[in-house]
C-alpha positions as CSV (number, residue, x, y, z in Angstrom):
1,M,-18.0,3.3,-28.2
2,K,-15.8,5.6,-26.1
3,N,-16.8,3.6,-22.9
4,T,-15.9,0.4,-24.5
5,I,-12.5,1.8,-25.5
6,R,-12.0,3.3,-22.2
7,F,-12.9,0.1,-20.3
8,T,-10.7,-1.9,-22.7
9,I,-7.7,0.3,-22.0
10,V,-8.3,0.3,-18.1
11,L,-8.6,-3.6,-18.4
12,F,-5.6,-3.8,-20.4
13,C,-3.5,-1.6,-17.8
14,L,-4.9,-3.9,-14.8
15,L,-3.9,-7.0,-16.8
16,A,-0.6,-5.6,-17.6
17,Q,0.1,-4.5,-13.9
18,Q,-1.1,-7.8,-12.6
19,S,1.0,-9.7,-15.1
20,W,4.0,-7.7,-14.1
21,A,3.4,-8.6,-10.5
22,Q,3.1,-12.3,-11.3
23,I,6.3,-12.2,-13.0
24,K,8.1,-10.3,-10.0
25,L,6.4,-12.9,-7.7
26,L,7.8,-15.6,-9.7
27,Q,11.2,-14.1,-9.7
28,K,10.9,-14.0,-6.0
29,E,10.3,-17.6,-5.6
30,P,13.2,-18.9,-3.2
31,S,14.9,-22.3,-4.0
32,V,15.0,-24.7,-0.9
33,A,18.6,-23.5,-0.4
34,N,17.5,-19.9,-0.4
35,N,14.4,-20.3,1.9
36,T,16.4,-19.6,5.0
37,V,17.8,-16.4,3.7
38,E,14.5,-15.2,2.4
39,T,12.9,-15.8,5.9
40,K,15.6,-13.9,7.6
41,K,15.1,-11.0,5.2
42,E,11.2,-11.1,6.1
43,V,12.0,-10.7,9.7
44,K,14.3,-7.9,9.1
45,I,11.7,-6.0,7.0
46,Q,9.0,-6.7,9.5
47,E,10.6,-5.0,12.4
48,I,8.2,-3.2,14.8
49,K,9.0,0.4,15.0
50,T,7.1,3.3,17.2
51,L,6.2,6.7,15.8
52,P,6.7,9.7,18.0
53,K,3.6,10.8,19.6
54,D,3.4,14.0,17.8
55,E,3.7,12.3,14.4
56,L,1.0,9.7,15.5
57,K,-1.3,12.6,16.5
58,A,-0.8,14.5,13.2
59,I,-1.5,11.3,11.2
60,K,-4.8,10.6,13.2
61,E,-6.0,14.2,12.4
62,T,-4.8,14.5,8.9
63,Y,-6.3,11.1,7.9
64,N,-9.4,11.0,10.1
65,W,-8.4,8.0,12.3
66,N,-10.6,8.1,15.1
67,N,-12.0,4.9,17.0
68,E,-10.3,2.0,14.8
69,K,-7.6,0.3,16.6
70,I,-5.5,-0.1,13.4
71,L,-4.7,2.2,10.4
72,I,-4.0,0.5,7.1
73,V,-2.2,2.8,4.7
74,N,-1.9,1.7,1.1
75,F,0.8,3.9,-0.4
76,K,1.6,4.8,-3.9
77,G,4.9,6.6,-4.7
78,M,5.8,9.1,-7.1
79,K,5.0,8.6,-10.8
80,D,8.4,9.8,-12.1
81,E,10.2,7.4,-9.6
82,C,8.4,4.2,-10.7
83,N,9.2,2.1,-13.7
84,L,5.3,0.9,-13.6
85,S,2.3,3.0,-14.7
86,I,0.9,3.0,-11.0
87,Y,-1.4,6.0,-11.6
88,D,-3.0,4.6,-14.9
89,G,-6.5,3.2,-14.0
90,L,-6.6,4.4,-10.5
91,Q,-10.5,3.5,-10.1
92,A,-10.0,0.1,-11.5
93,T,-7.0,-0.6,-9.2
94,R,-9.2,0.6,-6.2
95,E,-11.8,-1.9,-7.1
96,W,-9.2,-4.6,-7.6
97,F,-8.0,-4.1,-4.2
98,E,-11.4,-4.0,-2.7
99,N,-12.6,-6.9,-4.6
100,T,-9.6,-9.3,-4.4
101,V,-7.2,-8.3,-1.5
102,Y,-9.5,-6.8,1.2
103,P,-12.3,-9.3,1.2
104,N,-9.7,-11.7,2.6
105,V,-8.6,-9.5,5.4
106,D,-10.4,-9.0,8.7
107,L,-11.1,-5.2,8.8
108,T,-13.1,-5.2,11.8
109,S,-11.5,-2.1,13.9
110,C,-9.5,-1.1,11.1
111,R,-9.4,1.9,9.0
112,N,-8.2,1.3,5.6
113,I,-7.0,4.3,3.5
114,Y,-5.1,5.0,0.1
115,I,-2.4,7.5,0.2
116,Y,-0.8,9.0,-3.0
117,A,2.5,10.7,-3.2
118,D,1.9,12.1,-6.7
119,K,-1.2,14.5,-5.8
120,L,-1.3,15.8,-9.5
121,Y,-1.9,12.3,-11.0
122,A,-4.0,11.2,-8.1
123,K,-6.5,14.1,-8.2
124,P,-9.4,12.3,-9.9
125,I,-9.6,9.8,-7.2
126,L,-8.9,12.1,-4.0
127,D,-12.1,12.1,-1.9
128,F,-10.5,12.9,1.5
129,E,-12.4,10.2,3.1
130,T,-10.4,6.8,2.1
131,H,-8.2,8.5,-0.7
132,Y,-5.9,11.0,0.2
133,D,-2.5,12.9,-1.0
134,D,0.6,12.4,1.0
135,V,0.4,15.7,2.9
136,G,3.9,17.2,2.8
137,H,5.2,13.9,1.4
138,Y,5.5,12.5,5.0
139,F,4.9,8.8,4.1
140,L,7.3,9.3,1.0
141,K,10.2,10.9,3.2
142,H,9.9,8.8,6.4
143,F,8.8,5.2,5.3
144,F,8.7,4.7,1.5
145,N,11.9,6.7,0.4
146,G,13.8,4.0,-1.5
147,K,14.6,4.6,-5.1
148,G,12.0,2.9,-7.3
149,I,9.5,2.4,-4.6
150,C,6.2,2.2,-6.6
151,Y,3.9,1.2,-3.7
152,G,3.7,-0.3,-0.1
153,V,1.7,-0.9,2.9
154,M,1.9,0.4,6.4
155,V,-0.1,-0.9,9.3
156,I,-0.1,1.4,12.5
157,N,-1.8,0.5,15.9
158,K,-3.1,3.1,18.5
159,K,0.0,3.0,20.4
160,G,2.0,4.2,17.4
161,E,3.6,0.8,16.7
162,Y,3.9,0.0,13.1
163,L,5.2,-2.3,10.3
164,V,6.0,-1.3,6.6
165,E,6.1,-3.5,3.6
166,E,7.9,-1.7,0.6
167,G,6.8,-2.9,-2.8
168,E,4.4,-5.9,-3.6
169,Y,2.0,-6.9,-0.9
170,N,-1.1,-8.9,-0.7
171,Q,-3.6,-10.1,1.9
172,Y,-1.3,-12.5,3.7
173,T,1.3,-9.6,4.2
174,I,-1.6,-7.3,5.7
175,N,-3.2,-10.1,7.9
176,N,0.3,-10.9,9.2
177,M,1.1,-7.2,9.9
178,I,-2.5,-6.6,11.7
179,Q,-1.8,-9.8,13.9
180,R,1.5,-8.7,15.1
181,L,0.4,-5.4,16.1
182,K,-2.7,-6.5,18.0
């Protein structure tokens, strides 16, 4: 009985989170007149930048990035800064990403990790193999520091070149980022 209730709650949380994401996506649908503006905004967000060598080295060591050409960082922000329940149902969220988003992404020569800014709430899922806390809030301070940032993705290549997408992202975003950094 407890497992059924627990499963129902997790399922409800996932559906609510997915519904909220769908509403946000529908709100972002550009009209024909705004299509050019949206495209320019995307180009600006997707500017390729380069990490300093010491920071790249620290990321490689801290997050066990060894032979892969690309590192994909799936980031979750601070619980109190987000208006969504991003730390509810972490296991179900992980499974959703693995079963829905990442089967459609070519992960050949990629290391795909999940980083959580709020270590206390992420503790049940931290395994320090693919799920890590944001050590020293490095990613929060340097890349995902906007108010209300709930989640985002960062893709880094071996040269330290990177792209960041704050907020919602999907397989198309990730594939595009990987292709641009190859």
